[in-house]
N, C-alpha and C positions, 0 to 999 in steps of 0.2 A: 792351320791345323798344327804345324810344327811348334808354334808358340804355345799352344795348349799343352803339348807334351813336355815342353821345357819348363813350364810353370807348374805343372802338376805331375810330379814324378811317379805318383801312385798309378796314374793312368797309363804311363809308359810301361811300368812294371806289369800291370794287369794285361795289357795288350800283348806284350812279348810273351808272358807266361801262357796265355791262351793260344798264341800261334805255335809255341813249342809243344804244347800238349796235343794240339791237332796234328802236328807233324809226327810226333811219336806214335800216336794212335794209328795214323795212316800207315806208318812203317810196320807196326805190329800186325795190322790187318793184312797188309800185302805179304808179309812173311808167312802168316798162317794160310793165306789163300794160295801161295805158290806151291804148297805141298812139300816143302823141304823136309819137314819132320816125318812125312809119310813114306819117304823113299826107302827102298830096301838096299841092303849091302850088295854092291855090284860084283864083288869077287867071291861069291859063295862057292863057286864050282872049282876054284883053283886050289 
């Protein structure tokens, strides 16, 4: 398998790009799911 990626650089580029896109989409999804943007300002009363 390693020999395939060393002889075909486009395959390595495509696989790495797909992995990075999946990781970024997962991080964006988890950030939206955590509700960080929906939190209220905690020091309203002071």
